[in-house]
C-alpha positions, 0 to 999 in steps of 0.5 A: 481191776486189781486182778488185771493189774496183778496179771499185768505185773506177772506178765511184765516180770516174766518178760523181764526174766526172759530178756535177762535169760536171753542176754545171759545166754548170748554172753555165754555163747560169746565167751565160748566163741572167744575161747574157741578162737583163742584156742584155734578150736572150731566153735561150730562145726555144723555149718556149710563149709563150701556155702549153700548150693543153688537148687534150681526151681523146676516149677515152670512159670506160667505165662498165661493167667489162670483166670484167662485160661478159665475164661477161654475154656468157658467161652469154648464150652459155650460156643460148643454148646451153641454148635451142638444145639444148632446141629440138634435142631437141624437133624 
């Protein structure tokens, strides 16, 4: 039980440190952004200036459910087998 409590405390401290580091990084980034706005320097030039472009989806939407297509294919196969069996016994 002591090891479990120790491990839980280690995890808790690690998570707390990670949160603190994230907050510090966010504050630093905000300061950089404010300085850039004040100096009229673009903060981040790696963004889409004209916005995202729409890429049309070329995949055709199926109007028929694949299960229905399979059911019809199987039914056609069974019907063909019956016809073949009927013709085989006649000849």
